[in-house]
C-alpha positions, 0 to 999 in steps of 0.5 A: 320558543327557546333561544336556539330556535329563535337564533336559527334562520331557516333561509339566508338569501344569497346576495351578489359577491358571495354575501348572504342576508344577515351575515356579517363580513368579519376579519379572518383572524384576531390573532396578530401573530398569525401571518395571512394576507387579504382574507375575510370570513363569514359565519353562515351557520353555527348551531350547538345541536349539530356541533358544527359551523359552516363558514365562507372565506374569501381570499383576495388575489395573491392572498393566503390563509395562515399556515397552521394546524390543530386537533380538529378537521376541516372539510373545504369546498371551493366555490370560486377562483383558483389557487393552491393548498398545502395539506401536510407535505402535499400541494394541490391546485384547487378550483371550483367544486374541489373538496379538500379534507384537512386531517387533525394536526396537519399543517395547511394553508390556502393561497389564491391565484395572483389574478383572481379571488379564492372563495370557499366553504369550510365546515368545522366543529363549532367547539374547536381548539385554537390553531397552532402556528409553526415554530422556527423548527417546524418552518425549517422542516417544511422549507427543507422540501423545495416545493413547500418552500416555493409554495410558502414564498408564493412563487409559481413553481409551487405546484 
């Protein structure tokens, strides 16, 4: 049997608390420059033949992902909790079963509500580029829009 076939798991049983058998909870990022708060990730599926990777992210109440952009797209499905997401210059409330598409080279960030965790599946290319963090000029441009500045501060008037 080839190496890929032996690594494939035909079934990953769900556990309680948004965990899956044989899946390690990993740190969200290894890049210390990227500002984020209270996020973990689990790689549920990755296969070179499909050229895709399915990941589960969990953001603790009040936490947020990194503000970033890159060449690859994301398809995100919210599984639990509520919060808001920034995609480009739009901020949308998010809730279970919502689908969020992040186009290439678009600034994006996910924020959990203050009172509940936010969990979502994220489908991306298995081979993908590294995220680009905003420069001071990029941040100034984003923060020039009051609704984005409020979102980035984590204030309630962001939606």
